[in-house]
C-alpha positions as CSV (number, residue, x, y, z in Angstrom):
1,X,124.7,-43.4,194.8
2,X,124.2,-43.2,198.5
3,X,121.0,-44.1,200.5
4,X,120.0,-40.4,200.9
5,X,120.2,-39.8,197.1
6,X,118.1,-42.9,196.4
7,X,115.3,-41.6,198.6
8,X,114.9,-38.2,196.9
9,X,111.6,-37.2,195.5
10,X,110.8,-36.2,191.9
11,X,111.5,-32.6,192.8
12,X,115.1,-33.6,193.9
13,X,114.5,-32.9,197.6
14,X,114.8,-35.6,200.3
15,X,111.3,-36.4,201.7
16,X,110.5,-35.0,205.2
17,X,109.7,-37.9,207.3
18,X,107.9,-35.9,210.0
19,X,105.5,-34.1,207.6
20,X,102.1,-35.7,206.8
21,X,101.3,-36.4,203.2
22,X,99.5,-33.5,201.5
23,X,96.6,-35.7,200.3
24,X,94.7,-38.2,202.4
25,X,94.7,-41.9,201.7
26,X,91.7,-42.2,199.5
27,X,92.0,-45.9,198.9
28,X,90.7,-47.3,202.1
29,X,87.7,-45.0,202.9
30,X,88.2,-45.6,206.6
31,X,90.2,-42.6,207.6
32,X,88.9,-39.6,209.5
33,X,86.3,-37.8,207.5
34,X,85.6,-40.8,205.2
35,X,82.3,-40.6,203.4
36,X,80.2,-43.5,202.2
37,X,78.4,-43.0,198.9
38,X,74.9,-44.4,198.4
39,X,73.5,-45.8,195.1
40,X,72.2,-42.3,194.1
41,X,75.5,-40.7,194.8
42,X,77.3,-43.3,192.7
43,X,74.8,-42.9,189.9
44,X,75.5,-39.2,189.8
45,X,79.2,-39.7,189.8
46,X,78.8,-42.2,187.0
47,X,76.8,-39.7,184.9
48,X,79.4,-37.0,185.5
49,X,82.2,-39.4,184.5
50,X,80.5,-40.0,181.2
51,X,79.8,-36.3,180.6
52,X,81.4,-33.9,183.1
53,X,79.7,-30.8,181.7
54,X,76.1,-32.2,181.5
55,X,73.5,-29.8,182.9
56,X,71.9,-30.9,186.2
57,X,68.5,-31.0,184.5
58,X,69.8,-33.8,182.2
59,X,71.4,-35.7,185.1
60,X,68.1,-35.4,187.0
61,X,66.0,-36.5,184.1
62,X,68.3,-39.5,183.4
63,X,68.2,-40.7,187.0
64,X,64.5,-39.8,187.6
65,X,65.3,-37.2,190.3
66,X,64.9,-33.5,190.6
67,X,67.8,-31.5,189.1
68,X,68.2,-29.8,192.5
69,X,68.7,-33.2,194.1
70,X,71.3,-34.1,191.5
71,X,73.2,-30.8,192.1
């Protein structure tokens, strides 16, 4: 196996070195457009991780906020 074959992607194509990745690096949170989540945001995310289909009224009630704020 030559070097080019060993660098092929799962689709069988060689990666394009001059093309940016299709998804941003979400691990650092420091790139352009990075957003910091406050405690309320994190609480809403946590509630949705537990039950992704929960109505906003229930999220608001559980967190002590208006459902419109939760949405």
